[in-house]
N, C-alpha and C positions, 0 to 999 in steps of 0.2 A: 734857594733851597725850597723844594716844593712842600706843600702842607703835609703830605703823608710822611715824609722824612722827619719833619719837625715833630709830628705827633709820636713817631717811633723813639726819637731822642728823648723827649720829655717822659715818655713811659718808662724807658730804661733808667733814667735818672731817679724817678720816683721809686722804682723797684729797688735800686741800690740803697736809697735812703731808708726804705722800709726794712731791708735786710740788716743794714748797719744798726738800726735801732733795736732789732731783735737779738743781735749777737751779744753773748755774755761778755761782761767787762773783765777781761783777763787780769788786769792789774789788781782787781779786788780779790782774786783767788790765788794767784801765783806771785812769788817774789820776782823782781826784775832779774834778767840774765846777769850772772856775776855775783849774785848775793845768795846768802843761805839763811836758814832759820836755826838759831842756837837756843839751847836751854842749858840748865845747869843741874848738878847733883852734889850732895854733900853729906849730911850726918848719917843718913841710912846706909851709906856705903864706906864710911870712914873706917880705915883699918882693914878692910876686906881686900882680897887679891884682885888686881886688875887682870885683864886678858894678857898683858905682857909678863905677868908674874909678880910685878911690883905691888906693894901695898898701897892702896889708894889713900892719899893725904889730901883732905879737902882744903888745907891751907897752902898747898903747893900750886904753882901755876902750870896746871896740866889740863888735858882734855881728851875726850873720847871721839873717834871718828870711825866711820864704817870702812874706809878704804886706805887712808894714809898708813905707811909703815910705822911701826913703833920707833920712837926717836925723831919723828919729823917735827920740825919747829914751825909754828904757824904764827902769823900776826893776825889777830882778830879785832876788827873795828866795828863798834856799835854805830850803825847808820843814823840812829836818832840823836846821838850827842857827839859823835865823832871821837869818842874815847877809844883807845886801843890797848891791847895787851898782847904780849908774846907768850906763847904756852907750848908745851911739849905733849905730843900724842903718845900716851902710854896705855891706852884702853880702847875697846870697841864699843860702839854705840853711836847715837841713841837708838833705842829700839821702839820708839814711838813714831808712828807714821807722820810724815810732814816735817820732821826735824832732821837736821843735817850734822849737828855738832853738839856735844855735851861738854860744857865747861865745868871745871872744878868750882867750888864755892869761892875760892880766892880770885880766880880768873874772872868769874862773873861779876864779882864785887868791883873789880878794877874798872869794868866798863859800864857799870850801872845797871846790871841785868838781874840783880837779886829781886827787886820789887816786882817788876813785870813778869818775871819767870821765863819768858821767851822773848826773842827779838830778832830783827833782821840785821845780819852782819856781813861784812866783807872779809873774805879769808885770803891771806897772801902766804905763799910758800917761802920759808926762809932757809931751807936746807935740812940736813938730817944728821943727827948724832949716830955715827956708825957703830958706836959701842953696843947698840941694841941688836946688831947682827949676831945671831947665835951659831954654834956648831952643832952638827948632827951627831947624836950619840947612839950607841948600840948597847943593848943588854942581852941579845941573843943573835946567833947566826943561823938558827934553825927555823925554817919556814913552816906554814905560812907566816907572813909578817903583818904587823899593824903599827900605827904611829901613835904614841902616847904624847899628849900635849899638856896634860896637868893631872895632879893627884891631890885630893882634898879630903879633910876629915868631915867637912860639912857638905851635904848634898846641894845646898843652895849655891855654894861657890862653883861646884861642878856644873850645875845647871846653867848658871850664868855664862860660863866659858863655852859650853855647848852652844848656847844661843848666839854667842858672839862669832864662833867659828862657822855657824850655819849661814851667816851673812854672805859667805863666800864659798864655803866647802860643803860637799855632800858626804853622806855615810858617816856622820859624827854620832858616837854613841858613848854611854857611860856604863862602866862595869864596877862591881863591888868586890872588895877583897878584905880579908881580915888578917892583920899581922900583929902578933903578941897581944891579941885581945882588943886591938884598935881597928875600927872599920875605916876603910878609905874608898873614895869614889874617884875612879880614874876616867879621864876624858880621852877618848881615842878616835882615830879616823881610819876607816877602810880595812880591807883585807887584801893582801898582796901575796901571790905565789912566787913572784920573782923579786928578789932583793933590790935590784936596780930600780924597779918601778916604785917601790917604797921610798927609796932614797931621793928620787926626783921630786916627789911631793914634799918629803920632809925638808929637802933643801929649800923649796919655796917658802915653807912655813918658817924655817930658821932665818932666812933672809928677811922675812916680814917682821921678825922679832919674837917669834914664839919659841919657848924652850921645848925641844922635841927629842923623843927617844924612840928608836926603832926597836920593837920587841916582838916576841912570839905571839901570834894570834891564837887565843884560847877559844876553841870551838864551843866550850861550855858557857862562854860569856853571853 
């Protein structure tokens, strides 16, 4: 091998070493493939409606996920201590960037996540409770149509459901109405001139586990 070739090879090697030393250490910033970041929620939400319509019970083994259908059963293992818990998805979240799963207080306690607050976990799919699949209901056959996903007396509950729906759906809005002196905040999606178009989206929502109602779109909303 001539001296010029040797010099070129050495130069390339030194350049590769230099670039590798300048590259960011990915393992310090991102979890390894196949893992997720979990957090937990408890007293501030205890007794409030979840996105599925159930009341949140911090002592039940449940969790919130951005994508899994309601009724999905997950096995969650804390990587730091290998403790595992089976929990049921009945809510949407978490809404904090960089987190993938929100465990109930009870589920987080089972795997030693209460103290740290967050941790790296492994998530395994265990199946789904199909009782969470809903039927599409109607309250009007007169168009245009909209899809109602929830109705609440407290604006904060309506706002939380709206935020959850916006993880996946667009044109989510809140309307106000008063019935017998009581104010209600209704969470709705879209405006449809054709009933079948409303049904297709409503069916997706119902299969996901949301309680849906196709109703008349109020132009004044």
